[in-house]
N, C-alpha and C positions, 0 to 999 in steps of 0.2 A: 713252359721253360724246359730247356734241355737238361738232362741229368749229368751231362759231361761238361766240364769247363771248356769254353771255346778257346781255340788257339788265338793268341794275340800277335799281330804283326806290327812291328814298329817301323815307321817311315818318316821321311822329312820332305819338305818342299821349300824352295827358295822364294821369298817375296822381297819387295823393295825394303831394304834396311834390316832384314832378319832372316833367319832360318827357322821354320816352324816344325816342331816335333808333333807327330800324331800317331794314334793307334787304331788298328782296324780289327774288328771281331765279327764273325758270323757270316751269313749269306742272305741274300734277298735285296730289296731296294735299299739304297743308302739312307741312313739316319745319322745326321750330324748333331752331336751334342756339344753345346757351348756353355761353359761354366762362367760364373761371375766371381767378383772379388779377387783375392790373390791366389785362387786355387789353380789346379791344372787338370789334365785329362783323367787322372786317377780318381777324381771325384765321382766319375761315372762308371767305375770298374764293375761294381755290383749290378747296377742297372743294366749295363751293356751285356753282362752275362745272362740276364733274364730276358733280354730281347734279341739275342744273337741267333735264335732259331727262326726269327721272322725278318730280321734286318741285317744289313751290313752296317754295323754300328761303328761310327767314326768319332773319336774324341781327340782334342788337341790341346797343347799348352799354348796359351796366347803369347804373342811376341814379348820377349823379355821375361817370361815366366818359366821357371824350372828349367826344362830341357830345350826351350825355344830361345835361341841366342840372338842378341842384337848385334848389328855390325859396328855400331859406334856407341857413344855415350847415351844414357837414357834421356828422353825428352817427352814432352806432353804427347799423348797419343789420342787422335780423334776417333770417334765412333765410326766414321767413314773408313779409316784405315783398318780398324778391326773387322769391319764388314768385308772389305776387300780381301783380308787375310782368310776369312771364312770361305769366301768364294774360291780362293786359290786352293784351299784344302779340298773342297768339293771337286774342283777341276782335276786335281791329282788322283781322285778316286774314280771318276767316271763322267760321262757326258749327260746322263739322264737327270732330270729334276729330282731333288732329294727331299726327304722329310727332314725337318730341323726341330730340335728341342733346345730352347735356351732358358736358363734360370737366372733370375736377378739381373745383373749386368749382362749376362749371356743372353737373356731375353731381349734386352735393349739392342745388343749387337744383331740378334736375329731380325728384329724389326728393321734396322737399317740395311741388313742384307737383302730383305725383300724389296725395300725401296730402291736400292741401287742395282740389284741383280735379280729381278723378279723371275726370270726364266730359269734360274738355278734352283728355285724352291717350289716343291709341289705343295707342301703344307708346313706351316710353322705353328708350334705351340710355344707361345711366349709366356713363361710362368713367372708371374710377379716381377715383370720387368721394372727395374727401379728408376722410374722417370718422375722425379719429384717436381719437375717443372710443371707437370699437369695438375698438381694439387692446389686447392684454394689457399692453403697455408704454405705455399712455396717459399715465401720469405723467411719463415721460421726455419725451414730446413736449410736454406742458404746460410743462415746464421750458424747452424750446427756445423756445416761444412767449414765455415771460416774458423770456428773454434778448433776443429780438428787440425786445420792448417797451422794455426798459431801454436797449438800444443806440439805439433811435429817439429816446428822450427825451434821451440824453446826447450822441450823436454825429450824429444826423440820419438822414434817410430813406435815403440811399444806403448807409450802413453797415448799416442794418437790412435793406435789400433784399439785400445781400450775404449776410447770415446766412440770410435766407429762401431764397435760391437754393441755399445749401449744404444746408439742411434738405430741400428738395425732391429734391436729387440723392443724398442719403445712401442707400447700399445699391444703387445702380444707375448708369446712364450719366451721364457728366459733360456735360450739355447745353451748359454755358458754354464748355467747351473745343471742342466740335464746332462751335458757332456761330462761334467766333473763326477757324476754319479757312476759312470761305467768306465772301466779301464780301456784305453784304446788298444786296438790290435797292432801288431808289428807293422802292418801295411799302412795303417792310419798314422802311426808315429813317423814312418818314413815320409809320407806325404806332408805331414805337418812340418817336418824339418825343411822340406823344399819350399812350402808356403811361407815359412818365416823369411826365407831368402827373397821372397817376392814383395814383402811388406813395403819397403822403401819405394819401389817403382809404383806400387798401387796407390799409396797415399800421396806421393809427390806429383804423379803424372797421369793417373788414371781415374781416380775417384770423382773428381769434379766434372770432367768431360762426360762420364757415363751418367751420373745422377742428374746433371743439368741438361741432358740431351732433350731436344724437342723433335718429335717424329714428324715426318712429311706425310700427313694424313691423306692428302690427295694422291700421292704416289702409292700408298698402301691400298687405297680404294681402286686405283687403276690396275694394280698387279693381278695377274691370273692366279696368284697364290691364295690358297685358303688359309686365312689367318685366324688362329684360335688364341684368345686371351684367357689365360688360366690364373686362378687364385687358389690359395690354400684354404681348406675347409676350417682349419683351426688357427689361422694367422692373426685372428683378432682384428685390431685396428692398426696394425703395423703399416708404415708408410708404403712399403713395396706392394702390399695387398691393395691398399687404397689407390696406388698408381695403376694397378691392373684394372680396377673398376672404372677409373677415370678414362683410361685408354679405350676400354670397351664401349663406354658411353659415347666417346667422340667418334668411334668407328661405326656406331649404330649396330653393334652385335651383342649377343648375350655373353656373359661370363661363363666359362667352363670351370667347374670346381674340381680340384684334385685332392687326394687324401693328404692329411697332415698339414704342417705349416709351411714356411718358406722353404722351397726346394724339396717338399715332401717330408720335412723333418717330423719325426714322431710317428710316422705311418708304417704300416706293414710293407716291407719292400716289394713283395710280390703283388700285393694289391695295387701299389702305386704303379708298378710296371704295366699291369693290365689296364688300369684306367688311362695311363698315358697312351698306350697302344690304341685304345678306343678313341681318344681325342685326336691322335694323329690321323687315324683312318676315317674319322667322322662317323663312327658307329655309335 
């Protein structure tokens, strides 16, 4: 890891129906980081600083999130549209196939990116891509999603996000309790304020298409991309981790384990960066 903080360059790219904001750090082959949930590019700020001496790290706000503005009113967003957005960001950075890291819903978008734009991706690490459709108890999780939707319509977005958080935590670490034990940094507070503004779009138009996405396994097998399916070492039996195991089984590949829980939560940041680098490079 470099001892100096890498320069951050802010850019934007037009896509059908939106303008995407993205950030670029470092030098080397492109590494696109795709976040999940109602988050944005700043989720990867620390990770990017630890990898910027080896990669040109690119992170973006998904359409309608934070600094990526929609042209019109919010509507349901397909995973295919998200994947095309990711391809547009890559095209704005360069022509060479890129490394891609996606966590949670970002991992799902990465999977669809490989299926739709295989020549754009050299290697993908899909970290606990939340594909509940692959689980044997998919109907149970569909019921949980319906409960979130009913709560959103009856009680509002914050009540619905509370149920979403409980769904994510079920079977493993209680992230909400751990977060409450340490005061957030000013940067984290700023990002949280932006994320709060993304809650309505996420619950009303994004959550169900992401979680109920079914991957095109044949397209993934045909792609020249090296696909790495990653799971957290301490995620327990959470649905996103189980989704990763199910995806790896269907693709006939081994699961790669990364430190911490969902998204590396609870791990040493530098150890996570090094292990992710190894997974990306296949070492």
